[in-house]
C-alpha positions in Angstrom: 2.8 -3.5 -4.9 2.3 -7.2 -4.4 4.5 -7.0 -1.3 2.3 -4.2 0.1 -0.9 -6.4 -1.0 0.4 -9.5 0.8 1.6 -7.3 4.1 -2.0 -5.5 4.2 -3.9 -8.7 3.2 -5.7 -11.0 5.9 -7.8 -14.3 6.4 -10.8 -15.1 4.4 -13.2 -17.1 6.1 -15.0 -19.6 4.1 -17.8 -20.7 6.8 -17.3 -24.5 7.1 -14.0 -24.7 5.3 -10.9 -23.8 6.6 -9.5 -20.2 6.3 -7.0 -18.8 4.2 -4.8 -16.3 3.7 -5.5 -13.6 0.9 -4.2 -10.7 -0.4 -5.6 -7.0 0.3 -7.1 -5.2 -3.0 -4.8 -3.6 -5.1 -7.1 -0.6 -6.1 -6.5 1.4 -3.0 -2.8 0.5 -2.5 -2.3 1.7 -6.1 -4.5 5.0 -5.9 -2.6 6.0 -2.8 1.0 4.9 -4.3 -0.1 7.3 -7.6 -1.1 10.2 -5.0 2.0 10.0 -3.2 4.1 10.1 -6.7 2.2 12.9 -7.7 2.6 14.6 -4.8 6.5 14.2 -5.3 6.9 12.0 -2.1 7.6 8.7 -4.2 9.2 8.1 -7.5 9.4 5.1 -9.9 12.7 4.0 -11.0 12.0 1.0 -13.7 14.7 -1.7 -12.3 13.7 -1.0 -8.8 9.9 -0.1 -8.6 9.0 2.9 -6.5 11.2 4.8 -3.9 10.9 7.6 -1.8 12.1 10.9 -3.1 14.4 13.3 -0.7 11.3 15.4 -0.1 9.4 12.3 1.1 12.3 11.3 3.7 12.1 14.8 4.6 8.6 15.2 5.7 8.6 11.9 7.7 11.6 13.0 9.4 9.7 16.1 10.1 6.8 14.0 11.2 8.9 11.6 13.5 10.4 14.5 15.2 7.2 16.1 15.7 5.5 12.7 17.3 8.7 12.5 19.4 8.3 15.5 21.3 4.6 15.1 21.8 5.3 11.0 23.1 8.3 11.3 25.4 7.9 7.5 26.0 8.8 7.1 22.5 12.7 8.1 23.4 13.8 4.5 23.6 13.2 3.8 20.0 15.1 7.0 18.8 18.1 6.4 16.7 21.5 6.6 18.2 20.2 5.5 21.8 
């Protein structure tokens, strides 16, 4: 979760002092991950953390194919080309 907090963080304005990079809040990320886990799209494994299940990968693949059909200009990003 710390990597997601760092990825979605941003800059904090301290007024007249220089800006610094700060992490995003963990609550919304944690709750989203918990919802994905309860939906069966990700699973928790102790040594590696959370990873996507077969059902989660299948759902993402279906969505990607659907978006690819609707947006033909994304063809150059498809696998195998």
